[in-house]
VMD Tcl script that draws the C-alpha trace (Angstrom):
set ca {
  {99.25 113.47 95.44}
  {95.50 113.35 95.77}
  {93.79 110.01 95.19}
  {90.20 108.85 95.48}
  {88.99 105.37 96.34}
  {86.16 103.68 98.16}
  {86.89 102.62 101.73}
  {84.38 100.42 103.53}
  {81.62 101.56 101.18}
  {82.36 105.29 101.45}
  {83.99 107.55 98.88}
  {87.36 108.57 100.30}
  {89.93 111.09 99.16}
  {93.43 111.53 100.58}
  {96.31 113.83 99.77}
  {99.49 111.90 100.53}
  {102.85 111.02 99.00}
  {102.40 108.64 96.03}
  {104.54 105.97 97.67}
  {102.76 106.06 101.05}
  {101.59 102.53 101.90}
  {97.87 101.92 102.19}
  {98.48 100.65 105.73}
  {99.59 104.12 106.86}
  {96.78 105.78 104.94}
  {94.25 103.58 106.74}
  {95.79 103.96 110.19}
  {97.44 107.39 110.26}
  {95.46 109.42 107.76}
  {91.99 107.88 108.24}
  {92.19 106.73 111.86}
  {91.11 103.10 111.39}
  {93.31 100.96 113.60}
  {91.90 97.47 113.02}
  {94.43 96.80 110.27}
  {97.70 96.04 112.04}
  {101.35 96.62 111.22}
  {103.24 93.37 111.60}
  {106.36 93.17 109.48}
  {106.14 95.76 106.71}
  {107.33 93.28 104.06}
  {104.09 91.35 103.33}
  {105.25 88.23 105.15}
  {102.98 88.06 108.21}
  {99.50 89.01 106.96}
  {98.57 91.25 109.90}
  {97.76 94.09 107.49}
  {95.52 92.08 105.15}
  {92.64 94.03 103.61}
  {90.46 93.45 100.56}
  {91.18 95.50 97.46}
  {88.59 95.08 94.73}
  {87.49 91.88 96.48}
  {90.90 90.24 96.84}
  {93.06 89.84 99.93}
  {96.09 92.13 99.73}
  {98.79 93.23 102.14}
  {98.19 96.91 102.88}
  {101.85 97.45 103.72}
  {102.79 96.84 100.08}
  {100.07 98.77 98.22}
  {100.99 102.39 97.54}
  {98.71 105.42 97.35}
  {99.49 105.80 93.65}
  {97.89 102.39 93.02}
  {94.60 103.16 94.80}
  {92.79 105.42 92.32}
  {89.28 104.05 91.86}
  {89.90 100.96 93.99}
  {87.45 99.53 96.49}
  {89.13 98.80 99.83}
  {87.55 96.90 102.71}
  {89.18 96.75 106.12}
  {88.14 94.71 109.15}
  {85.98 97.69 110.19}
  {84.00 97.37 106.94}
  {83.63 93.59 106.82}
  {80.70 93.52 109.23}
  {79.10 95.56 111.98}
  {78.37 94.77 115.61}
  {74.71 94.36 114.65}
  {75.50 92.31 111.55}
  {78.79 90.43 111.81}
  {80.26 88.71 108.79}
  {79.95 84.89 109.12}
  {83.73 84.64 109.54}
  {83.61 87.12 112.42}
  {80.76 85.17 114.04}
  {82.66 81.89 113.67}
  {85.84 83.48 115.09}
  {83.96 84.52 118.21}
  {82.08 81.23 118.61}
  {85.26 79.19 118.12}
  {87.24 81.49 120.43}
  {90.12 81.71 117.98}
  {91.93 84.74 119.36}
  {94.51 84.52 122.08}
  {96.53 87.73 121.93}
  {94.40 88.87 118.99}
  {97.03 90.91 117.19}
  {96.94 88.95 113.93}
  {93.22 88.30 113.95}
  {91.98 91.12 111.71}
  {94.37 89.97 108.98}
  {93.43 86.33 109.56}
  {89.72 87.16 109.31}
  {90.17 89.19 106.13}
  {92.20 86.39 104.52}
  {89.59 83.79 105.56}
  {86.72 85.90 104.19}
  {88.56 86.19 100.88}
  {89.15 82.44 100.81}
  {85.46 81.70 101.39}
  {84.42 84.18 98.72}
  {86.55 82.22 96.24}
  {86.06 78.70 97.59}
  {82.80 78.39 99.56}
  {83.58 74.93 100.94}
  {87.38 74.61 101.14}
  {89.23 71.44 102.04}
  {91.74 71.45 104.90}
  {94.53 71.66 102.32}
  {92.90 74.67 100.62}
  {92.47 76.36 104.01}
  {96.09 75.69 104.93}
  {97.31 76.96 101.54}
  {95.22 80.14 101.66}
  {96.10 80.92 105.27}
  {99.79 79.97 105.11}
  {100.91 83.58 104.65}
  {99.10 84.76 107.77}
  {101.20 84.13 110.84}
  {99.86 83.62 114.34}
  {102.46 83.88 117.08}
  {100.10 82.14 119.50}
  {99.69 79.10 117.24}
  {95.90 79.25 116.98}
  {95.95 77.46 113.62}
  {93.68 74.52 114.58}
  {91.01 76.95 115.86}
  {91.46 79.14 112.77}
  {90.77 76.13 110.52}
  {87.79 75.17 112.72}
  {86.39 78.71 112.48}
  {86.78 78.76 108.69}
  {84.87 75.47 108.45}
  {82.14 76.87 110.72}
  {81.92 80.08 108.64}
  {81.65 78.03 105.45}
  {78.70 76.14 106.98}
  {77.06 79.42 108.09}
  {77.45 80.88 104.62}
  {76.05 77.76 102.97}
  {73.06 77.77 105.33}
  {72.16 81.35 104.35}
  {72.12 80.65 100.63}
}
mol new
graphics top color blue
foreach p $ca { graphics top sphere $p radius 0.5 }
foreach p [lrange $ca 0 end-1] q [lrange $ca 1 end] { graphics top cylinder $p $q radius 0.2 }
display resetview
């Protein structure tokens, strides 16, 4: 099946099985490895990407559902020269330990801040609860989200 969608701002076309998960399209077909495989059942959040502006688990979205969609991965969120405020805050707060879950965490946090520019601790915890961190970096994740919210407010 051939499907066309926008990936990180670029028109993209793939010819894959209709049921192939977006995660494998991103990693195996298109060679972008920032989106991680964690559990394959949408429980850990390691594969979180944005689809049409909303955080989604790439392991559960099939090729047949991508036609015309806009997909953003961690590689498309910001650039080295122009990091997204969440990426900047992640670095400044030194969130990552092993780093495996971080692309999914960052994508979920960016989606949260797009919806709720100044979230409470409870809103942060609720939005991030589906993204697991084996290292337990949750306090630094919350701190980074608060810092990113401040950065985003300062630029408006």
